[in-house]
Structures are given as C-alpha cells and as structure tokens.
N, C-alpha and C positions, 0 to 999 in steps of 0.2 A: 520426703525420697531425697533420699542423700545423691549426688553425682557425682561421689567420689570418695577413695579411704579417706578419714580421716588420721595426721600423723599424730603418734603417742599413744598412750594407753586411755579407754575410754571406759566408764563406768555406767550403765544404762540401767535405774534403778526405778522401780513404783511408787509412785506417790503414797507416800505414810501418816501424810497430814492434809488437814482441809487449806484452800488457798488462801492467801492472808497472813497465815500464821508460820513460825518458824519454832522448831525443836533443838535442844542444845545437843552436840555431837561431841559422842563419850570418846575418852581417849582411854587406848588399850594400854596395858601396864608395861606386855615384853612386844618387842617389834615384830610384825610378820612381814612376809613378801608382797606386793600389790598384787592387784587380780587381773589376771591374764587380758590383755586388748581384747576391746567392741564386747565383753563376757555381760550378756545380760544377765538378771534374775529371774526367778521363776515365774511363771504365767498368772493373770490374775485369780485361776481356779483354783492354784496352790500355794498362794501367797494371802494370806485373809489382810493383810494391811495396803492391800493395791487400790484406787482410788477406782469406781465404776462409774461410766458418764454417758450417759443415755444422749440419740440421737435428737436436736432439739429442730424442731419444723416448723414454718412460719409459712403462713398464705398469703401471696398477692392478689389481688383485682386488678387487672388493667381498665383503665376508660375507657369507655366505648370510642370505636373511630368512625373514620369520616364515612364508611359507608352505614355503620349501624345507624350514626346519627341521622342520617338521611331519610332512614325509615322512618324516624319521630313516632307517631303514637303505635305503629305498625311493628314494633321491637319487642321482641321477646327474648325475658332474661330465664337464664336458669338455675340462677344462684340467688342467695338471699345470707345476708351476711349478719352476724350477732357479735359484734365488736366485744361488748362490754363482758361478755359470758364468751368470748373466745372460740366460736361457733360458724360453721358454714353450714348452710340447711340449701341442698342440694334439687333442683325439683326433675324430677321427668317430664310430669305433667301436673295438669290443675288437681288431681287427687293423691299421686304418688310422691313423696320426698323423703329425703333423709340427711341426717343432719350429721356431722364429724368434729370431730374437736382437735385446736391444733395449739402449742405453745403462742402462737399470736396470730392476729388477723390482720391484715392489710388494706384499708379500702383503695379506692378510686384515688382519694386526696392525699395520699400519706407521701410523707417527704422523701426524698433519700437518706437525709440527714437520720431523723426514725430509724428507717431500715438498717441503718448500718450501726447505728447503737445498739439496738433490742437483737438482730441478728449475730453481727459481723464483731462488734468491739469485746463482747467476752470471750470471744475466738482471740483476738488480737493480742487482749491484755493476759490470757494463757501462755502465749507462742513469748510473749517477751518475759515469759517466768521460766522458760526452758519449755516447755510440754510443744509436742506437735498439734497441729487443726488443719481443718478443713471448711471452706467457705463455698456451698455449691448450689447453683438455679439451676430448676428443673422444670420443665413445660414444656406446652405446647407453639410449634412456632407460631410466633409474631403476639405473643403473651407479655414481651416485654425482658427476657432475662437479660439478653446483652445490656439492656437501658438500667436493669436493676444492679448489674457487676461491672459492664467496663464504660459507662458513660465516663469519658473523661473530664467535660465542664470548666474546660480550663476558661473560657469566657466567663459563663456563670458560675462559681463554686457553689451555689444552690444545687446545681443537677450532677454534681460529680460523685462517679458510684464506688462500690465497695472495694473494688482494686484499688483507685485515687486515693480515696478514704483511709484504706489499711495500712498504705506505703507512705501517709501522711503524718498517721498514728506513730508509726513503729519510729519514723524520722524525730518525732518529737520527743520521743521517750527513751531513745537511747544516748549513750555518748560518742561522738565520733575519733575521740582519742583511746578508748579502750572497746569497742564495741564495733563490729562491722555489719553490713548487710548485703548481700549480692541475689539477683532474682535470675529466674531463666524463664521464658516464654514459650509455648511449645502449642502446635493443634495436631490433632487426632484427623487427617482425613486419608479420605478411601482406606482405613484400617492402617494407615503410615504413620507414624512420630514424625514432625516436622516441626524445626525451629523458626519461631516468627520473626527472632532478632538476626539470625545469620537464614537464610531462605535457603543457601546453598545445599546445607545439612538436612537431608531427609530420608527419612527411615531409618532413625537412628534407633539400636537394639536397647531392650529395657532387660533391665541386670539385676538377676534378686542374689542377696546373699543367705549363702547355705544354712549358715550358723542365725543369724540374727534375723535371717525372711526381710531385710530390709531391702525395697527397693530402689534401685540407682537407673540413670540414663547419661553414660560416660560421653558420650559423643554433644552431649546439648551445652551451647554457647552460656557460661555463669559472667553476668556481666554485678560489680560491685556501683553499689547507691551510695552518692553524697549528699544529694541534694534536690528536693522536690521537681526542677525544672528538668536534672537529669530523668526522673519518672515520667513526666510528660510526653519526653523526646521517645522513650523504650515503647512506652504503650501506644505513640502514635504509629511508630513502626511497625509496632506487630499487629495493630487495628487494619494498615496498610496490607501486610502482608497476609494476613487472613482471608481463606475461599468465603466469599458471598455472592448470595446472584437474586434475581426479582422473580418473586411467584406470584399468587394470586390472594395469599395469606399475609405478605412480609414484603417490603419493594425492595428490602438488603436484610434476605435471611439468609441465616452463617448456616455455612456448608461442612461446618467441620466444628468437633469439641474444642475450646482456648483452656488450656491450663498453665496458669499464673503461679509458678514455685519459687517462693521466699524464701532465703535461705539465711538464719540469723543466728549471729555467734557474740554471747556477753559473757565479759569478765567476769569472775566469781573467785576473791580471793576466800579462803578459809582453808583452816586445818584438817589435814587426812584424817580419818577416823583411827586409822590403820599405818603406823609411823612407819615411814620406810628404814631400813639395816642398812647402817653405813658405815665402812671402817673406822677405827678412832680416831687413825690419822688422816680422815679428810671431812671429820665431823663440820670445820671451821670453811666448808666451800659448799657447803648445801644448804640452804634457808629453812628456820623452822618450820615456815609456812608454804607449803606446795600449792601453786597457782592455778584455779581451777576453770573451765568455761562453760557456759551453758550454751549447748548447741541444738536449736530447734529448726522447724521448719514449717512454714505455713501455703495451704493449697487453694486459691481461687481458681473454683471452675465455673465458666460460663458452657455448658451443655449444649449443643444445637438440637433444636427441637425437632418432635418427632411429628410425622407428617403423613399426610394421606395424599396418592396419587391424583385422584380426582379431585380434591379440595385446593391442592396449593398446583395445578395445571404443569407441573414438572414436567420435561421431555428431553429426550436423548439422552445428556451425560448426566443431567440433572438425578433423572431416573437412579444414574448408577449411585450416585451420590446419597440418595433419599435412602436406599436401600443399605448400604453400610451404617447410615445414621442409625436406622432403625432397628438393625443387627445389634449394633453397641448398646443402644438402649435397653433392646431385651435382653439383654447379655446383665448388663445391670441389675436391671427388674427381677432376675431369677437369683443374683446373688442377693438381692435384699429381702425376698421371699425364704429365700433358703437361712439367711441370719434370723429374720424376723420370727420362724418356725422351731430355732435350735436344731436344724439338719446337720446331721453329720457331716455331711457334704456340702461344701461350698465350691461352685463351678467360676471360678475367679480368673481360671486358664484359658476364658471360651473367648474372650475378646483383651485386646491392649489395655481397652478403656478400663476393666474392672482390675486387670491386671497392677497400671497405676495409681488405683484407688484402693488398692488392698489396704492401706492401713487408717483407711478414711471412717470402715464400716467393720466394723467387727477388728479392728486393730485399735493401738496404740493413741490416736489423735482422737482432739477435741473435735466434733464435728455438728456442723449448724447447716441446713438444707432450707431455702426456700424454694419454693413451688408457686409459680403463676399460672394462672387460668384469665379467660376471657370472661366476659357476661352471657355472649348469645348462645341461643338455647341451641341453635345450630349444630352447633358445635359441643352436644351434651355429651357425647359416648368419649371424646378427647377428653374435655375435664373432667369425666368421673374417672378413669385413669389417670390423670393426674395428680386426684386426689385422693385416691386409694393407694399409690404410690408414696406420697406423703404418709398414711397412715400404716405402710407396714415399715419403714423408716423409723418410725417413732419407737416402733419395738428393739430396735438395736440397742447391744449397751456395749461403750469400747471400754478397754481400760487405759486409762491416759496414763503416760511414766515420764520421770522428768530423767533428760539427759545430762548427765555430767561427764565431763572430761580434762583430765589432768592436761596443764598444757605445757605438756616438754618441750615443746618449741621457746616457749618466754623462760623455762626454765633453765634450759640450755642456755641459751642468750646470757641469763644472770651470774649463772656458773662459768660462764667462757669470759665474761666481762669481769669477774672474781679472780680468776686466775690471771689474767692480765695485769691485772693490779699488783697482784700480788708480784709478779714476775717483775714487772717494771720496778717494783720496790724494794725488792731484793739485788736488783740490778743496784738501784739507787746507794741503798744501803753499803754495797761493795765498793762503789767507784768511792763514797763518801770515806770509808775508813784507808784506801789507798793515799787518797788526799791526804788523810790526818796522818798517817804514817810520813808522805815525803814531808810534810810539814813539821812532824819535832826531828826529822833526821837535819833537816836546814836549821832548826833551831840551836840542836845540839853542835852544829858545826859553828854556829854563831855563837854559843857559850864560851867556847875554846877558845876562841879569838879575844873573845871580852876580857875573857881570865886572862890572856897573854898580854894585852895591853893595860889591865890595871895593874899586873905588875910591875911595869915600866915607868906607868903614871908614879906610883908610891915613891920608887927610886928618886923621880927628879923633886916630890913633892919637900919630902924629907931636905932637899939640898937647899930646894927655895927657902922654904922657914929659917934655914939657920941665916941667912942672907936678911931675912924681914926682920927679923930679932935685932939686927944692927942697925938699922935704919929708923927703928921703931921712935926711937928715944929725941931723934932731931924733928922728927914730924909733929910730936907733943908740942915741942917748944916752938915753931913756927904757928901751930893751930890755936895757943894761948895767946899769942899777939895777934895773931887775924880777930878774936872776939873781944879785947879791947879794942881796937880801932871802930867796932862795929857798936857799939856802947856807946861812945860819943857821938857816933851818926845819928842814935836816937834820941839823943840827949837834944840834940839841936832842931832835931823835927818838932820836939813836945814844946821847944818855945813860939815856932812858928804856928803851930793851932793854936795856942792863946792867944796871939795877934787875931788872927783870922777870927774869933769866937765876940772880940769885940767888936768889930767891922760890921758881924753879922747884928747884934742888939741894934747898932745906928740904924741899918736898912728893916728893922722889925717896926722900929719908932715912927718912920717913914710911911708904914704900909698903914697903920693906925688910922694917921690921919688922912688917907686918900679912903679910906672906909666909910669915915662920919660924912666927906664930900655927897660921897653917895647914898647916904641917906637922904640929904636935903635935896638930891635930883630924883628918887623915888617921890617924893611931896608933893613936887612942881609935878610929875607926869599923871598923879591922880586926879589933881585941879584941872588938868587937860582933860580928861575921860571926863570930868561931868559937863564941861562945857560942850564934848562931841553928843551926848545923849539929849542935851536939849536941841541941839542939831536934828537930831534923828526925830525929834516927835514929830517938828517941823515937818519934814519930808512924806511923812506918814500921811499928816491929816493933806498932805497936798498930793498925793496917792491916794487915797480915798474922793477927792473931790473930783479925780480924772476916771475913777470906776464909776458913779453916777452918770457920768458925761456920757460914759462909752454905755450904760444899759438906756440911756434914752435913745440912743442911737440905733441899739437893737431893736425897740420898738417901731421905730421908723422902718428900718426892713422887715419886721413883720408885718406892716402895715403894706410893703409894698409886695409880701408874698399872697396877702389875700389878694392885690390888685391882680399878679399876673394868675392866682388861681380862678379867677373871674375870667381872664382873655383864655385859658386853657379852657373852660365851661364854654366860651365861644367858640374854641378849635371844635371841639365834643360834638356841638350842635351843627359845624362844616360836614363831620364823618356823618352824622347820622342823614345828614340831605345826601351825602353820597354814598350812601347803605344804600336808600331808597332809589337811588339814581341805579345802584349796580341788581335790585332787584327786577326794576323795567328790561334792563340788559339781559340777565337770566329768562325772564318770559320771552323779550325777543329770540333766546339762542333758540329755546324749547319747540319754538312756533317754526323755526328753521331747520331745526332738527330733524322734523317732522317730512320737511318737503325735499329732505337730501336721500340719496340712495344706502344701502346698506355699508357700501366701502366708506362713506365720510361719516358713518355713523359713530367710528370711535375716535374720531378729531372732536367732533362737536362735543361729546361727552367729557372728553379731557378739557375742552376751553371752558364749560360749563362751570367744572369745579376746580377747586384751588390744588389738587392732587396732581404730580406732573409726571405722565410717562415720561417724556422726553426731556427736552432743556426747552426751560420757559415756562407761560402758563397754558400756552395752547396750541393748538398747529399751524405752523405756519403755512399748508395748502389751504387748510380754511378760511386761515384770515387773508389771503390771498383774493378767495372767494367774496370775502364777505367787507367790502372797501369800509363801509360805513362802522360798521362795528368795531373793526381796526381804531377807526379813529376816535370813536366813544372811550375803547376801552383806554388808549391812550391818553385821551385827555382824563381820566379817573385814576391811572398812575402817576399822573403830571401832579393833578389835585392831592392825593397822597404824599407825594415826594413834596410837594411845597407845605405841608402841614408838617411833614417829619422835619425839614429844615427849619419852619421857621421854632418849635416845641421842642424837638430834640429828642433822640433815643430814649435817653437816664428817663426822661420826663416821663414818655410814651411807656415806658415798661415799668416805671412807679403806679401805673393806674391799671396795672393789674392787679395792683392788691387795694384797690380802692373797696370800701364798704359798699358802693351803690352798684347794685346789678346792673344799670345801662351804662355805667363808665367805663366797667370789666366789661362789657359785651364790645362798644365800641374798639377801645384797649385794642382787645385781643384782635378785632377782625384788621387792625390798622396794622398791628405786627405779623397778621398773617399775609397781607398782600408785601409788605417790605420779604418777607422772608422769598417771594417767588422771586426775587430777583437774587442772581449770587454773589452780587458786589455786597447786599448788605447783611447775610447771613452771617459771615464771621463776625462783624460788628456784633451783631443781635446777640451770639454766642458771649463774646468777649465783654457784656456788659450782663451778661446773667440771664438775658431774653430766655434762653434754654430751660436753665433752671428754673423762672419763674412761671411759664407755661406747663411742666411737668407739676410743679405743686397745683398750681390752678386744674390741672386734671383730673387730679387726686383729690383734690376737695370741696369742687364748685357741684351742684348737683341741677345746675341748667343744662338743659339740651342745646342751646343755643352756643352757650361756651365749649359744650362738649366738641360740639360740629368745627367751630372757628379754630380752637386747640389742635385738634385732631389736624386740620388743613394746613396748619404751620408749621405741627410739627412731618409732616408730610413732605411737606418744601424743605425744612433742614435736613432731614432724611435722605436727600437725591448726593449730598457733600459726606464723603468716606468718611471724615475726622469726624464729622456731626453725628455719624451712624454707630464710631464706638464709645459717644457722650450717650447719647442716649440710651444704647443697650447697657452699658453700664449704673448708668441712674435708674433702671425697672422702667424706662418708657417703654417696653415691648408689656411686660406684666402691667401697667397703666391703661393700655390700649386694650388688651385682651380683656381686663375689668369693664372698661367703659362697653365693648362691644357684648357683652353678656348681660348688660345689665339694660342699654338703650333699647328701645323699636323703633327710631326713627330712621329711616332709609337714607336721609342722609347724612345724617351722622356717622352712621357703617359703611357707607361708600367712602367720605373721609380716614374713617378706621381701617379699613380694608388698601386704601393706597399707601398708609403711613405703614402698615405691614408689609406691606408686594415691596415697596423702595427696600424696606429694610432687608428681606429676603433674598434682595441683587449681593449679596454680600457674603460670602461662605465663612467665612470666620465667624458668625455668630449662627450657623445655623441651630449648632448644639444648645446655647444659651436662648436663641428663641423656641427653639421646642420647648425647653423648660420651662420658660416664663409663659406657656402656655398661647404663645401665638398663632402659632399653626391650628391648632385646635378651635380658634378662636377664628381664625380664618375660616375653616370647614363650617364653623357653625351659622356665619352670616349668611349662608348660603337659603338657612329656611325662609330668609325675608323676600326671596324671591324676585326682591327688585331688580332687574337689567343692569343698572350702571354698578351696584354692588357686588355683581356677580362677575361683571367685566373686571372688576379688579381683584377678587378674590383668584379669578381663572391666570390673570397675566403675574400676582405674587406668587402661583404655585409654578408657571412656566419658571419666574426668573431663580426660585429656591431649586428648582430640576436641573436646570442649565448650568446653573455654578457648581452643584454638585456633580451631574456628571464631567464637566471640566477639569477637576479638580481629583477626581478618582482615573480619569486618562490619564494625568499627568502623574498617577504615584504613590500623589499624596496620602492618597485617604483609600481601605478596605472597608466591606463590609454591606448589608442592606442598607438602603437609602431611609433616613430616618422617616421620609415621609410616606414610607409604606405600611408603618407599625402603628399611623393615625387612620388609615383607612383610606386614603385617599384613590386608591387603583378601585376601589368599588362605588367611588364617586364620581371616579371619572368614565367608569362602565357606564355609567347610569346617567349620564347627563351631556356625553361627548360628541351629540346631536342635536341639543333642544334648543341652543339659544343662537345669534346672532352670529354671520362668518368670521367678525372680530375677535368674540369671546373661545368660537369654536378652535381659532388658529390659534391661542394660548394654550386651552386646553388642549391640544394635537400635540401642540410642541413641548408642552412639560411630562405628557405620554411616552413621546419620543425619546427625549432624554431620558427617564426612568428606563427604557429599555435597555439603553446604551451599558449598563451595568449588569454582570454576569450573576451576581447577588442578589438580584430582583428576579431572576427568570422563574425560580418556580411559584412563584406569587403571581407572578405574570400570566404564566400556565391556568391556576389555579382559577383565577378570575376569570377567564376567556380571553384574555388580551391578544392571542394572535390571532384572531378575529379582526380586533379592532386594528392591527397593526397592517395587516392585510388591507384594511377598507382605507386607510388613511397614506399608503402605498400608493392606492389607484386613485380615490377619489379628491384627497385634499386640493383644494384650489392654494395651497400655498406650495413653492419649489422645495423650501427648506424640510416643512413636514415630510415633506413625499422622500425625498434623500435619507434622511435620519431614520424616517421608519424602514427602506430599503435595506438599509447600513446595519441594522438590528437585526432583520429576518436573516440576513445572509451572513453575518460574524458570528451567530450565537448557534452552539452544536445544537441544545437543548430546542431551540426553537425551529431548526431545521428538521428536527427527530419529530415535533408535533405534526411540522405543515404535511411530512410524510407520510 
C-alpha cells in the first residue's frame, strides 16, 4: 500500500520467472521512448508469464489457560492435532468429527521462532526481492493472535513475535547506504483509521489509484528505520496507543485491528531493456546504465478477535466496539468467500478493512495467514468458524508482480553533478588559456629587451678582446717563472721525506724488541694460572666438608620437628577435652532452652551454634541471664586462645590438610571458634584459612567436618569483604551441594546460617541464585527441624530486605529473584506454623517482597492480599505491621483487590 505518489517513471511488471533465478535482459536495436509513469502490464489472466501464488494458511492452537487447567480431568477438548499429516480433527461430540488439511499445523509448544520461519520468513524474503507481501493473524478473541504477531520480547528474544522478527530480518539483509525502510503503524477502530505513531491523526482517508488500483493512506505518518532499538521504541508507542480492554475471554483484549505497513526501497543497478533516445550532442551527459529501484511493501495485520457478547461479558461502549469488530470481520469473510468461489463481484467496499487488504487477497501480494484457535469444546462454534475461514482462504490465488522504477532522482543528481563538473572544467580551461596568453606576452617583451642587451654586450666584448690579446704575452712569461719556483720547492720536500723514512726504520727495530719482551711475560702468566687452579681444588674440598656439616644440622632440625609434632599431638588432646566439655555445655543449653519462653528461644538457638545472626556467638541478653554459662564459655574461649598462641595459626591451618580424620576434625573446630571473633577473621583469611575450609568442604565426606566447616564459613560470612571472597571462590555452590547430600539437621543449620549471612548483601543475590543457594535454602525446609527453619526464614528476610532497599533507591527494577523459585507459595503455606521468632522473619520477608510493584501480580495470584491484611492486624511486631500497611496503601493493584 503506497502512502504517496513516487517520483519518476515506474514500471510494474508481473513475475516471469521462478524466485531465486535470473534472466538476461535483451537489448533493443533501435532506441524507443520509455514507458509512461506507473503503467502496469496486463493482469495475470491475460499474461501467461505471470506468477500465480496461493494464499498459505497455518493453524496454531494455544495452550490451556488458567481456567482450563483448573478443570483438570473434567476439561473437554474439541480438537485433535495430527501434526505429521498437517491435519486438524475437529470433534463436535464423541461420535461426530471432521478433518481439515492445512499448510502447517502448530501445537501448544511451538516456538515463536519456528512460526516465523514457516509462516512469515518466505513472505519477508519475497518482499526483499521486490514483491508485496502480507502476514495476517485471524481467530477468536483470547487465542493468541497478538502474542503471535505483536509480542515485543525485548527482555526475552525467544518471545519475539512476527513484527519484531520481520523488521530485524529486513535490517540484517538491507544496505543502509543504498536501501531504505520506513514504517506506518495504524489501527482500525470503530471503522475509523487512526495513526498509532501519531495519535492526533484520526479518520485517515483511504485513497485508491484509478489507473493501478493501488491503495494509499496519504495522511499516515511514515517513519524511517535505521536500527532495531528504534523498532522497539516505535512498536512500544503503537502498543501503548492501541485500544484494549478487560473481558471475560481475555484480560487484554484488542478492540481494534492493527496494521503495520513496512515500505522498502532497494537499489538495483542494471541496464534498461529499451534504450532511451537522447540527442547526439548530449550523449556524454547521460550514463549508459539507468539506476533502478525495487519498491515493495509488507503488511503485518493483527486482527481483533471475533467475540460473542454473552461469553465476553462486554458492556456499554465495549458492545459498540464489538459490533464494529464483528462487522468488519464479517465483511472480510464475505470477500474471502467470493474469492474462493470465483465470484464476479468482490464486496471490498463494504468495510475499510477489506479496502485496506484489497491487495492481500486476490491481489498482487504474497500472503500468509495464521489462524489461532483454543482447545476448549465450550467454544466449538467459534473454533469451527475460524477453521472454515482458513479453509476458504486457502482457495484464493494471488498474482504477485515485481515493481521496478527508474530512480530518476539519482539519475538527475548524477547528470547535475556531471554538468557542474564540466562547467567548472571549462571555466578552468578558459582561465588557463588566459593565463598562458599573458605569460607569452610577458615572455615576448623580455625577449625583445634581451636582444637589445645582447647587441650592446657584443660590441663591448669585441673591444675587450682587443685589449686582452695585448696583455696575454706578458702573462705567459710571468706564469713560466712561477712554475720554475714551484718545481724547486718540490725537490726540497723530496729530500725531507727520505730523511724521515730512515728515522722510521729505527723505530720499527725498537718495536720488535718490545714484542719479544711481551712473549716472555705471557709465559709467566701461564705459570701463575696453574698455581691458581691448585688453590681452587683446595677451596672445593673445604666447601664439601661444610656441606656435610650442614646436612648433619638438617637431620638435627628434623628430629626437633618430630618433637614439635608430638607437642602438637598433646595440644590436639587438649582440644579434644575442650570439645567434650563443649558438648556438655550444649546439653546444658538445650535444658535451659526448654525452660525459657518463646521470646528467649531465638537467642538460645543462636548461642547453641556457631552461626551468628548478630555480632558475637550468642545473645548478650541471654548471657546476662545465665552467668554461669557465660563464665564457662569465656573459659573455653580462653583455652582456645591459649592453644592458638602456643601453636600458631599457620600450624593450626596446616592440620586441616592432615591425613588423620580426628586431627582434621579438631583443627576445623579450632578454626571455627577462632572465626567467631572478628579480630581473628582477617588473619585466618590472610593465612589461606578460607581456601583451606572451602577445599575441605569440597573433598571431605565426613558429616562432622561438614558441620564445623559450614559454621566457620558462616562466621567469616559476617564480614562484607569475606563475602566477596566466598562467592568468587564458589563457596555458595559448595554449600548448596552439602545441603543436597546431608540429612544431618545440625549440618543443615550451619549451611543455612552461612547462606543466610550471604543473603544480607544485595551485590551477590544474582550469583547466589545462579549457584543454587536459594534453591538449597528452600530445599532444607523438608527436614522439619525448628533450628534449620529459623535460619531459612532469617536468610529469606535478609534477601528480601536488601532487594527491597535497592529497588526503592532506583538501582534495580523487575520481579524479585525469590519469586522465580516459588517463595510466595512457601510463605503462604508456612507463615503461621512456627514459633514467633521464625514467624517474624517470614512476615518481614513477605512484607519486603510486597513493597516491589513488579511482584503485585504474583502476590495477588497466590492469595497474598489476605496474608498482608493478617500481618497488618495480628503481627506481634510493629515493623512488620507498618510494612504491611504501607504495601496495602501504596499499591493500586492491592487497593483494587481489597475493594
């Protein structure tokens, strides 16, 4: 569909060869006049060389929606796909069915990419070759037409629809230097053509060329495209301006027909079959090759879905919209029926939709149609109507034609540049000739002056030669005398050279004597070298004796090392005694924990393990109530510090690599206790303690080592710099692996505590999720152990709080990473099942998730509104109640659900 008359002459001719082949153009003997502008060749029924192309129809069935999935075994389908045969079996009931053949059948799991390659790609490639094309989606409302055609898929490229993929294909195939592409984006709303890229343009007229029958929209905006980012911007603007509404059949039901028109112009350099006749004196101004351009257009049509008022629940103005939609679709169906039956009258003027699609059905465009249906037997009549529409469209045959135009604008610019070049060249030649004339005149004047001077000079030279001939004799006599004098001087110099040669011979004799003395000195030096060699052998012998002495000292040091190892064994025995003492303390803590109220439960749990939720190993409030236990713990730490000072951190870390299991166990427990103190953490990391712990966690199969190592890593993870080292060295993935392999509750508690501490830094959320940390955290819930679940709840609260803070500061957008792992379902099922301390963390996690507007839809679907209302009224914590009220009052979606 052209949107304006093109400049220059146009030659529209039907295809006279298959796609992908080329034929040679014949030259005419005598020049003829060029064809008149925009004159088309005869129609296909009068031209046997025209290319007839049938409308290709594909069928796509959408997956079951939420309502259909909720029916479960009671769901009744009316369709059965036979993809291998490209057939659809439509069942009216259990005993009556009909089969239909299509060009292609797409099931529920068919990808957007495959649909584009089968349905739209052949049409796009035809448009790139210079033919018009149309890709259209037809079907009942809610069956996926807009998803198939207009899905942007900016974040997920696999979700992109036909519009984006077609524009991307064209951009990758065209040359930005010689080709151009522009788009118009329109909607037909209430039988009025409106511009989606310029919403102020409404009721745009449709104009038909009386000679060519070509349809144009002169008032529509045409925007030139240069890159894919511009494509996304324009399609986003059009999608925003398009009319849509919420119905029972579709939450975002399109209320208008959308038409994307892509205008493509490609340069084609080739000789014209009929040579243009030009005057002989102007032959040098016109090129032998006329520049040709291929002009084509591609229509991508997203039709509004047909609907029934009793099923869609339309009311008020929506009924008026549905009436116009159904009327335009009915007019389109009449045209399809008339074309399929080869009727003499095609009612294309009954609707603006059929006028705009005049070239797509029965015209000169290559057309592909995708019909979309749903699986439910409830909509059997609509599905049957859609299938029959596609069957009738398959009977339509179009005559596709190639449209070529002489690019007179480029030719005019070329001739104009040639004229300018010749004009400037002629002016330059004239100036050059004028300059040469002036130079010749100047040289003539100089020559005349030179001739006059030459005459004067000749006269003076004759007079001077007469004077010189008189003095020549006198000069010759003086020269002879000077030569005689010079010969005498040369004889005197020869005598001096003879005497100098005699003195040089004497000097040579002296040098020979000095050479003899030098040879005697060399003999003396050789004797000295022999003496030095004997001295060197003596020094070597002394050095060998010293080496033997050093070897003896080394053996002595080895014995001292064995003695130190025995002392270290003694220190290990002390550590074992301390471990047994610690176990008795843990038993005492368990007894005290049972006697305390729920408010003290969280503090006593923290004291039992090495995982710290705050600062230190335990709660200061609880330790103030248990004075005796505080003294015992201080004594235990003092003992460990004393062992640490005596043995040294490098020696303790070296024991982590011991081949004896008991030595490894006690060494890792010592490191875990040392890591509980902030002052020791930096030393442990600097000495390679973190690397040793991670290696031990990866290689060891012992549950006790796993538990103590996870506790040590949990303590180190309280430091921000240590968190970066743990994540970059794969610590989260190792912790997740341990969680998946162990069934020991205490080990899981340590692992959950370590992951919970890592959740407190938003920089590592994405890597923590990628390494399986979040999935492992939720997986440990299956143990049912109270302490493990408490750490899980604390980790989720840390994660959600940090994520909420980053989103509120504007540093991040999008759904929460926790939601993708099903955290909302877990919270809904377990929010009231645990002690108050654990329940408080779960409530805080949920309230922080509710602060993100992007999570609203998921929270509503999982029934989270009721949970927010409960927290805002019944939670024992003021901060949880405040967050819940804030989320309910600030989110429009939540307010709508409450109302």
